[in-house]
N, C-alpha and C positions, 0 to 999 in steps of 0.2 A: 517563253517568258514567264509564265505562271508556275512554273516548276510542279506540273500536275502530272500524275500518271493517268494514263486514258481509262476513263470509266464512264460509262453512259450517263450515270447521274451528273457528273461534272459537266459534259458536253451539254446537257439540259440547262445548266446554270450559265456556262460560258458563251453559248451561241447567241442568246439574247443580248448579253452584255457587249459582244461584238457590234451588233447590229445599233444598240442604244448608243455606244460610243461613236459609231460613224455619225449617227443622226445629230448627235450633241456637237461634234466637231464641225459638220457641215451647217448647223446652224450658227455656231460661233464664227465661223469664217465666210459665211454665206456663198459656200462653194458646193459643187457637186464633186464627191470623190469617185463614185462609181458611175457608169453609164446610165444616165437617167433622161426621160423625156419629159419636158416641162411644157406648159401653156401659159403664156402671158396675154392677158386681156387688156384691151385699150378701149377707150371711150372716141379716140380720134387718132388720126395720123400725126404723130409730131415731127418735127425735123429729122430727129433720129430716134430710133427705138432702142433702149437700153435693154440687154439681157443679163441678168443677174446669174449667178450660180456658175461662174467660170470653173474650169476652162470650157468654153463653147465649142463643141465639135461642128455643129451644122444646124442649118434651118430646115425643118421637114416641110414647112408651108405657112403661108399667111393666108387667112380667110378674113372676108369682111361681109357685112351686110350692106347691099347697095341700095339705092333710093327707092326701089320697088319692094324692098324686104327679102330679097333672095340672097342666099349665101353664094358668094363668088371666091374663088381662089386668084390670088394675085400672081401673076407671072413671074418667074424668078429673074426675067430680064429687066424689071422693074427696080430690083433692089440688090444691095451688095452687102455680105456679111463682113464684119471687121472683128474677127476672133481674137486679134492679137491685143486690143485693147481691153481693159478691165474696168468696169463691166464690159462685156462684149457690146456690140452695138449693129444695129441694121441701118444702112443710109442709102438714099436713092442712089441709082446708078446714074452715070452721066446722061444728061439731057432727058431724064425721066421725072414723072410727077406722081404724087399719090392719086389714086383714083378717087371718085366722088363716092361717098357713104353715107349710110343713114346715120344721123346724129342721135345716137341713143346709147345707153350704158352697155359696155362690152361687145360692141358692134365689130371689134377687130380681134382675131385670135392669132397669136404668133406661135407654133410649134417649134420647138427647137430640142436638140440634144445636147447634153452637157456631161461632163465627168472626165476622168483620166484613163478609163477603161472598164472591162467588164469585171475584172477580178481584183483591182487595187494594187496590181503589180506596179504601176507608174505613178502611184500617189507619192508626194514626195516623202523621203525619210523622216524628216522632223514631225510630219502630221502623223505618220504611222507610229512612231514612238509616243507620241501624245496619247494616241488611242491605248497603246498598250497600257501605258501608266494608269489611265483611267479604267481600263478593264481589270487590271491588277489589283486597284484599289477597292473597286466595287466588288471583286471576287472574295476579297479578304475582309470586307466591311459590308456585310450585307444589311445592317440596319441603318436607318438615317442618321444615328447619333452613336459615337464611339464613347462610351463612358470613360472618364478619366484621360481622355486624349483630345486635347483641342489643338488641331495642326492646320496650318495653312500651305504646308510644303507642297502637297500634291496640286493645289490650286495654283501656287506660283510656278511649279514646273510647267503645269499645261499651258499658262498664260505665256511663259517664257518660249516654249516650243512654238506655239501658235501665232505669237504675236511679233516675234522677233524678225520674220521672213516676209519679203514682198513675194507673193505668189504669181506675179506677173508672167506673161510669155514672153521671156528674154532669150535670145540666142547669142 
């Protein structure tokens, strides 16, 4: 996409640009593009626990501080993951209740896995294209200001690619 002959010095510039573009797009969309593990901390058990950073792959575990101050792991039979909704959510399983916990800041930790896969193969094409536009722009314009050129085209292109889609889990 960049029309660059393979040179070690170019790789040293391009590799960080790829990571930066991915992180930029992840922040813009509030999504995880590659497989990542996240922890969401809560002060209390709500009716349902929202998990941002879709697509949600799995819940690794839920821990909480009990009334005695000990860390406990919540049995997976107590809750269900709804990964089809966006944001994803954890809801109580049928006929279950949240456990008694110590009322203190961050007493509940939900560890979950999100992303389209380990290498980006399954990231939607418009998202990958937006990243390529960003990487190309940053590769050609290595300064924060381009003298004599005030253009919003790259910004409009990125917004069009990232904002025009619903990235939900529809089949």
